[in-house]
C-alpha positions in Angstrom: 0.0 0.0 0.1 1.2 3.5 -0.9 -0.3 6.1 1.6 1.3 9.0 -0.3 -0.4 7.8 -3.7 -3.7 7.5 -1.9 -3.4 10.9 -0.5 -2.5 12.4 -3.7 -5.6 10.8 -5.5 -7.9 12.3 -2.7 -6.4 15.8 -2.9 -6.5 15.6 -6.7 -10.2 15.0 -6.7 -12.6 17.9 -6.9 -15.4 16.6 -4.6 -18.0 19.1 -5.7 -17.6 17.9 -9.2 -17.2 14.2 -8.5 -19.3 11.7 -10.3 -20.9 8.9 -8.2 -18.1 6.6 -9.1 -15.6 9.3 -8.3 -17.1 9.8 -4.9 -16.9 6.1 -4.3 -13.3 6.0 -5.4 -12.4 8.8 -3.0 -14.2 7.1 -0.1 -12.3 3.8 -0.9 -9.1 5.7 -0.6 -10.0 7.4 2.6 -11.0 4.1 4.1 -7.5 2.6 3.3 -5.8 5.7 4.6 -7.7 5.6 7.8 -6.9 1.9 8.3 -3.2 2.7 7.9 -3.5 5.5 10.2 -5.2 3.4 12.8 -2.3 0.9 12.4 0.3 3.5 12.9 -1.6 4.9 16.1 -1.6 1.2 17.5 2.2 0.8 16.9 2.8 4.2 18.7 0.7 3.1 21.6 2.6 -0.2 21.9 5.9 1.6 21.8 4.6 4.2 24.4 3.7 1.3 26.6 7.3 -0.1 26.4 8.6 3.2 27.5 6.1 3.5 30.4 7.0 -0.1 31.6 10.6 1.0 31.6 9.7 3.9 33.9 9.7 6.6 31.2 6.8 8.9 30.3 3.2 8.5 30.6 0.8 5.5 30.0 -0.2 5.1 26.4 -3.8 6.0 27.0 -2.8 9.5 28.3 -0.5 10.1 25.5 -3.1 9.2 23.0 -5.7 11.4 24.6 -3.3 14.3 24.6 -1.7 13.9 21.2 -5.1 13.2 19.4 -7.2 15.7 21.5 -9.7 12.9 21.9 -11.8 11.8 25.0 -10.6 9.5 27.5 -13.1 6.9 26.4 -11.8 7.2 22.7 -8.3 7.0 24.0 -9.0 3.8 26.1 -10.5 2.1 23.0 -7.4 3.0 21.0 -5.1 1.6 23.6 -7.1 -1.6 24.0 -7.2 -2.0 20.2 -3.4 -1.6 20.0 -2.8 -4.2 22.7 -4.9 -6.9 20.9 -3.6 -6.0 17.3 -0.1 -6.6 18.8 -1.1 -10.1 19.4 -3.1 -10.5 16.1 -0.6 -9.6 13.3 -2.9 -10.8 10.5 -5.9 -8.7 11.7 -3.5 -5.7 12.0 -2.4 -6.2 8.3 -6.1 -6.2 7.2 -6.6 -3.0 9.1 -3.5 -1.4 7.5 -4.8 -2.3 4.1 -8.2 -0.8 4.8 -10.0 -4.1 4.4 -11.4 -3.9 7.9 -12.0 -0.9 10.1 -10.9 0.1 13.7 -14.5 -0.9 14.7 -13.7 -4.5 13.8 -10.5 -4.3 16.0 -12.5 -2.8 18.9 -15.0 -5.7 18.7 -12.0 -8.1 18.8 -10.5 -6.2 21.8 -13.8 -6.4 23.7 -14.2 -10.1 23.1 -10.7 -10.7 24.1 -11.3 -8.8 27.3 -13.9 -11.2 28.4 -11.6 -14.2 28.4 -9.0 -15.3 30.9 -5.4 -14.9 29.9 -5.1 -18.4 28.8 -8.4 -18.4 26.9 -7.6 -15.1 25.3 -4.2 -16.6 24.0 -6.5 -19.4 22.6 -8.6 -16.9 20.7 -5.8 -14.9 19.2 -4.0 -18.0 18.0 -6.7 -18.2 15.4 -5.3 -14.8 14.0 -5.7 -15.7 10.4 -9.2 -17.1 10.6 -10.2 -14.0 12.6 -8.7 -11.7 9.9 -10.5 -13.5 7.2 -13.9 -13.4 9.2 -13.4 -9.6 9.9 -12.6 -8.8 6.3 -15.8 -10.6 5.1 -18.4 -9.3 7.7 -19.7 -6.1 9.1 -18.5 -5.2 12.6 -21.9 -6.2 14.0 -21.8 -9.7 12.4 -18.1 -10.1 13.4 -19.3 -9.3 16.9 -21.7 -12.2 16.7 -19.0 -14.5 15.2 -16.7 -13.6 18.1 -19.4 -14.1 20.7 -19.8 -17.6 19.4 -15.9 -18.1 19.6 -15.8 -16.8 23.1 -18.6 -19.0 24.2 -16.9 -22.1 22.9 -13.5 -21.3 24.2 -14.6 -20.0 27.7 -13.6 -22.6 30.3 -15.8 -21.5 33.2 -19.3 -23.0 33.5 -22.2 -20.7 32.6 -23.6 -20.5 36.1 -20.1 -19.4 37.4 -19.8 -16.8 34.8 -23.1 -15.3 35.6 -22.3 -15.3 39.3 -18.8 -13.8 38.6 -20.6 -11.1 36.7 -22.5 -10.3 40.0 -19.2 -9.8 41.7 -18.1 -7.3 39.1 -21.0 -4.9 39.4 -20.2 -1.4 40.5 -21.4 2.3 40.4 -19.0 5.3 40.6 -20.2 8.7 40.9 -18.7 12.1 41.4 -18.5 15.7 40.4 -16.7 16.9 37.3 -14.4 19.6 38.6 -14.3 21.4 35.3 -18.1 21.7 34.8 -19.5 21.2 38.3 -21.9 18.5 36.8 -22.4 15.2 38.4 -21.5 12.0 36.7 -22.4 8.4 37.1 -20.6 5.4 35.7 -22.3 2.0 36.2 -21.1 -1.6 35.4 -24.2 -3.9 35.6 -25.0 -7.5 35.3 -26.3 -8.4 31.8 -29.8 -9.2 33.1 -30.1 -5.9 35.0 -28.5 -4.0 31.9 -31.1 -5.5 29.6 -34.1 -4.5 32.0 -32.7 -0.9 32.4 -32.0 -0.5 28.7 -35.8 -1.5 27.8 -37.1 1.0 30.4 -34.8 3.8 29.0 -35.6 3.0 25.3 -39.5 3.3 26.3 -38.9 6.6 28.0 -36.7 8.0 25.2 -39.3 7.1 22.6 -42.0 9.2 24.5 -39.5 12.1 25.2 -38.8 12.6 21.5 -42.4 13.5 20.9 -42.3 16.2 23.6 -41.8 19.7 22.4 -39.5 20.6 25.3 -37.0 17.9 24.2 -37.0 18.6 20.4 -33.6 18.5 18.8 -32.0 16.8 21.8 -29.4 14.0 21.2 -30.2 10.4 22.3 -27.7 10.6 25.1 -29.3 13.7 26.4 -32.7 12.2 26.3 -31.4 9.2 28.1 -30.2 11.3 30.9 -33.6 12.9 31.2 -35.3 9.5 31.1 -33.0 8.1 33.9 -33.8 11.0 36.2 -37.5 10.6 35.5 -37.3 6.8 36.2 -35.4 7.4 39.5 -37.9 10.1 40.6 -40.9 8.1 39.7 -41.8 10.6 36.9 -41.6 8.3 34.0 -43.8 9.2 30.9 -44.3 5.9 29.1 -47.7 4.5 29.9 -46.3 0.9 30.0 -42.7 0.1 30.3 -41.6 -3.2 28.5 -39.4 -4.4 31.3 -39.2 -7.9 30.1 -36.0 -9.3 28.9 -36.1 -11.7 25.9 -33.7 -14.6 25.5 -33.5 -16.5 22.2 -32.5 -20.1 22.6 -32.7 -23.3 20.7 -34.6 -26.3 22.3 -31.7 -28.6 22.0 -29.5 -26.2 24.0 -32.2 -25.6 26.5 -32.7 -29.3 27.2 -29.4 -30.9 26.4 -26.8 -28.2 26.7 -24.3 -26.7 24.3 -23.8 -28.1 20.8 -22.3 -27.1 17.4 -25.4 -25.0 16.4 -26.2 -23.5 19.7 -28.2 -20.2 19.8 -28.5 -18.7 23.3 -28.6 -14.9 23.5 -30.3 -11.8 24.7 -32.5 -9.8 22.4 -29.5 -7.6 21.3 -27.4 -10.5 20.4 -25.2 -10.7 23.6 -24.5 -14.3 24.5 -26.3 -15.9 27.5 -24.8 -18.8 29.5 -27.0 -21.9 29.1 -27.6 -22.1 32.9 -28.8 -18.5 33.0 -31.2 -19.2 30.2 -32.6 -22.3 32.1 -32.9 -20.3 35.3 -34.8 -17.8 33.5 -37.4 -20.2 32.3 -39.3 -19.8 35.4 -38.9 -16.1 35.5 -42.1 -14.1 34.5 -40.0 -11.1 33.6 -37.9 -13.3 31.0 -39.5 -14.0 27.7 -37.9 -17.1 26.1 -38.3 -17.6 22.3 -37.5 -21.2 21.7 -36.4 -22.3 18.2 -36.8 -25.7 16.5 -34.0 -27.4 14.7 -34.6 -25.3 11.6 -34.3 -22.0 13.6 -38.0 -21.4 13.0 -40.3 -20.1 15.8 -44.0 -21.0 16.1 -46.2 -19.0 13.7 -48.9 -17.0 15.5 -51.7 -15.1 13.4 -53.2 -12.0 14.4 -56.0 -9.7 13.1 -54.7 -6.4 14.6 -53.0 -3.8 12.4 -49.9 -3.7 14.6 -47.8 -6.7 15.3 -48.5 -8.1 18.8 -45.8 -8.3 21.3 -45.7 -12.3 20.8 -45.3 -11.8 17.0 -42.4 -9.3 17.5 -40.7 -11.9 19.7 -41.3 -14.7 17.1 -39.6 -12.5 14.4 -36.8 -11.5 16.8 -36.0 -15.2 17.1 -35.3 -15.3 13.4 -33.9 -11.9 12.8 -31.2 -10.2 15.0 -31.3 -7.1 12.7 -33.0 -5.5 9.7 -34.2 -8.0 7.2 -32.6 -6.3 4.3 -29.2 -7.9 3.3 -26.1 -6.0 4.5 -28.0 -3.8 7.0 -26.8 -4.1 10.7 -29.6 -2.0 12.3 -30.6 -3.9 15.4 -34.1 -5.6 15.6 -35.2 -3.6 18.5 -34.7 -0.4 16.4 -36.7 -1.9 13.5 -40.3 -1.3 12.4 -42.7 -4.1 11.5 -43.4 -3.8 7.7 -46.6 -5.5 6.0 -45.5 -7.0 2.9 -49.1 -6.6 1.6 -50.2 -3.3 3.2 -53.0 -3.6 5.9 -55.1 -1.1 3.8 -54.9 -3.5 0.9 -56.1 -6.5 2.8 -52.8 -7.6 4.2 -53.0 -9.6 7.4 -50.9 -9.0 10.4 -49.5 -12.6 10.3 -45.8 -13.6 10.4 -45.9 -14.6 6.8 -46.7 -10.9 5.9 -44.3 -9.2 8.5 -40.7 -8.2 8.2 -38.5 -6.2 10.6 -37.2 -3.3 8.6 -35.1 -0.3 9.9 -36.4 3.3 9.3 -34.1 4.0 6.5 -35.0 0.8 4.5 -38.6 1.2 5.4 -38.6 4.6 3.6 -36.9 3.0 0.6 -39.7 0.4 0.5 -42.5 2.9 0.6 -41.2 6.2 -0.8 -38.3 4.6 -2.8 -40.7 1.9 -4.3 -38.4 -1.1 -3.6 -40.1 -4.4 -4.2 -39.9 -7.2 -1.6 -40.8 -10.8 -2.2 -40.9 -13.3 0.7 -40.8 -17.0 0.4 -43.2 -18.0 3.2 -41.8 -21.5 3.7 -38.0 -20.5 3.8 -38.4 -16.8 4.6 -36.0 -16.0 1.7 -36.3 -12.4 0.9 -35.6 -11.0 -2.6 -35.3 -7.3 -3.0 -35.7 -5.5 -6.4 -34.9 -1.9 -7.2 -37.5 0.2 -8.9 -35.8 0.0 -12.2 -35.8 -3.9 -12.0 -32.2 -4.1 -10.8 -31.6 -7.1 -8.3 -30.6 -5.8 -4.9 -30.2 -9.0 -2.8 -31.6 -12.3 -1.9 -31.1 -13.6 1.8 -32.4 -15.5 4.6 -32.9 -14.4 8.2 -29.6 -14.5 9.9 -30.5 -17.1 12.5 -31.8 -19.4 9.8 -28.7 -18.6 7.5 -26.2 -19.2 10.2 -28.0 -22.7 10.9 -27.8 -23.6 7.2 -24.3 -22.5 6.8 -23.2 -24.7 9.7 -25.1 -27.7 8.2 -23.5 -27.1 4.9 -20.0 -27.0 6.5 -20.6 -30.2 8.2 -22.0 -31.9 5.1 -18.8 -30.8 3.2 -16.7 -32.2 6.0 -18.5 -35.6 5.5 -18.0 -35.4 1.7 -14.2 -34.7 2.2 -13.7 -37.4 4.9 -16.8 -39.4 5.8 -15.0 -41.4 8.4 -13.6 -38.4 10.2 -16.9 -36.6 10.0 -18.9 -39.5 11.4 -16.4 -40.0 14.3 -16.1 -36.3 15.3 -18.2 -35.5 18.3 -20.5 -32.6 18.4 -19.7 -30.3 21.5 -21.2 -31.7 24.4 -21.8 -35.2 23.1 -19.7 -38.5 23.3 -17.7 -39.6 20.4 -19.3 -43.1 20.4 -22.7 -41.5 19.7 -21.4 -40.6 16.3 -19.7 -43.9 15.4 -21.3 -45.7 12.4 -23.3 -48.6 13.3 -22.4 -51.8 11.7 
């Protein structure tokens, strides 16, 4: 890669006169330059850490914050990113080439931080595989890929991890000497975090409609919502305090296996023992999947999707149904393929979770959506007839990809495939019977 050449091409482009192809070319060059700069920042951070460990200078986080005029949080992310990239050379190369973003590296750093030192080494030993996965996936999907890796690598039992989380909860508070304003920093157990987040989201949705708060950022509305909840002055008529867990039946009954799905509504992994404990908790909503990752279909005659229908859809979709969009399911709207006013029923076969942006594209932009009800394969066509995409819900697609991989392993080496135990099962259960 030639950073100087890339910079020359960017500087030599008149943006105001650029064609669509020209804009795309500039953005591609910028992406590569940004990746290279992020790599250099990481190398500087590691070098500064060496100096600090030898008793010279400040910690890398402080140097980054001062040198880049960034916030402490941003400097912390950069320092954590540099540390993990120092142990994952192939991932760092992908970053330097602009094939992945700093966000991918941050996701890897976050995943590694959840593991013990030995387990972290096990994860990062898969450097080449991690680099390939990052280069072929969005940061959100790479995060899910890593969550699955972490789940399989972690040596602690699920219940022990959950209890360990209880020991890590904390709340720090104080007064900012510069502004005089109070601050709160909380680290919460995943269950409590999920409940608080749902309450905050419900309040924020109502506050957005209040003239007094027009134009405020989401973080500002969250602060207003939090104070309102603490003071008993919440505006939402009904707060959706339930936590949803998506888990497949085999995992729930028999434990971890190669195709395990066990996660909160936002995609964060849940220990199996925690999911089982929550099965008798009235505030936890389990969405149980069959062997094909399909939920039970529930019809409804109302115009709006019921809570149960949304839960069924969430068990299939982690995010917007349009291929390539990583907008989370909880931020999506329920779209009727055949509009309600045209006789379209509010049934699962006629519903899709679509983010606000793509919902506008479907209605105002006249994108055409065709859903195959038996498989839920979605075909998207542009107004001019151009094919946009064809894809399955991510839960179903993940399951089919896993099955394809296992079938290919059998084709390549039937004896090995038959005798390779699925996680959590005994090898002899897979031996061919004579």
